[in-house]
C-alpha positions in Angstrom: 12.7 8.6 -33.7 10.6 10.1 -30.9 13.3 8.8 -28.5 15.7 11.5 -29.6 14.0 14.5 -28.0 13.3 12.5 -24.8 16.9 11.4 -24.5 18.1 14.9 -25.2 16.0 16.1 -22.3 17.3 13.3 -20.1 20.9 14.1 -21.0 20.4 17.8 -20.2 19.2 16.9 -16.7 22.1 14.4 -16.2 24.6 17.0 -17.3 23.1 19.7 -15.0 23.2 17.4 -12.0 26.7 16.3 -12.9 27.9 19.9 -13.1 26.1 20.8 -9.8 27.9 17.9 -8.1 31.3 18.4 -9.7 31.1 14.9 -11.4 34.1 13.9 -13.6 32.4 11.0 -15.4 28.9 9.7 -15.6 29.1 5.9 -15.6 25.4 4.9 -15.7 21.9 6.5 -15.7 19.1 4.6 -14.1 15.8 5.3 -15.8 12.3 4.3 -14.8 10.1 3.9 -17.8 6.4 3.0 -17.8 5.3 -0.2 -19.5 3.0 1.7 -21.8 5.7 4.1 -22.9 6.6 3.5 -26.5 10.3 4.3 -25.9 12.4 1.4 -27.0 15.5 0.5 -24.9 17.7 -0.1 -27.9 17.0 3.3 -29.4 17.2 5.1 -26.1 20.8 3.8 -25.6 21.8 4.5 -29.2 20.5 8.1 -29.1 22.1 8.6 -25.6 25.5 7.4 -27.1 25.2 9.8 -30.0 24.2 12.8 -27.9 26.7 12.2 -25.1 29.7 11.7 -27.5 32.7 13.9 -26.4 31.2 14.8 -23.0 31.4 13.5 -19.4 28.5 11.1 -20.1 30.1 9.4 -23.1 30.1 5.7 -22.7 27.5 5.8 -19.9 25.0 2.9 -19.8 21.3 3.4 -19.5 19.9 1.0 -17.0 16.2 0.9 -17.8 13.6 -0.5 -15.4 10.1 -0.9 -16.7 7.3 0.1 -14.3 3.9 -1.6 -14.5 0.6 0.0 -15.4 -1.2 0.9 -12.2 -4.9 1.8 -12.2 -7.1 3.2 -9.5 -10.8 2.4 -9.4 -12.9 5.5 -9.4 -15.7 3.6 -7.6 -14.0 2.0 -4.7 -10.6 3.6 -4.7 -8.6 0.3 -5.0 -5.3 0.6 -6.8 -4.1 -2.4 -8.8 -1.5 -3.5 -11.4 -3.2 -3.9 -14.7 -2.3 -6.9 -16.8 -2.8 -5.5 -20.3 -2.1 -8.8 -22.1 -4.8 -10.8 -20.2 -7.5 -8.2 -19.4 -8.6 -5.8 -22.1 -11.3 -4.2 -19.8 -9.0 -3.8 -16.9 -11.9 -4.3 -14.4 -11.2 -3.6 -10.8 -10.3 -6.8 -9.0 -11.9 -5.5 -5.8 -15.4 -4.4 -7.0 -15.5 -5.3 -10.7 -16.0 -1.8 -11.9 -14.5 -0.8 -15.3 -14.3 2.9 -14.2 -10.6 3.7 -13.5 -7.8 6.2 -13.8 -4.3 5.4 -14.8 -1.9 6.1 -11.9 1.3 5.1 -13.7 2.5 3.3 -16.8 3.5 6.0 -19.3 6.0 8.0 -17.3 9.8 8.2 -17.6 12.2 9.7 -15.2 15.8 9.5 -13.9 15.9 7.3 -10.8 19.6 7.9 -10.1 23.1 8.3 -11.6 26.3 6.4 -11.1 29.2 8.8 -11.4 32.8 9.4 -10.3 
């Protein structure tokens, strides 16, 4: 149920941009969601449908693109896509260090809107 407040925030941003640009109908919302985000596509769309009912975004589809987990080694500075299913330590492929910071993987944001 944690998708509800996230989708509510997303819808507010969508509606603000739609109003600012005199949009008559929002057709689709392209979202970028990190692989480690625990937001589920099915529930995001269901909550979006529920919250958008009766407005200009009613019927709009969420087009969700998952972004990989990217780490940056704190020892050598190398950035790399982390394969969480195969490597539990997520060691740097350049120097082997296990000291790293997450660059992306938990984020979510609106990439663009399709509207008329």
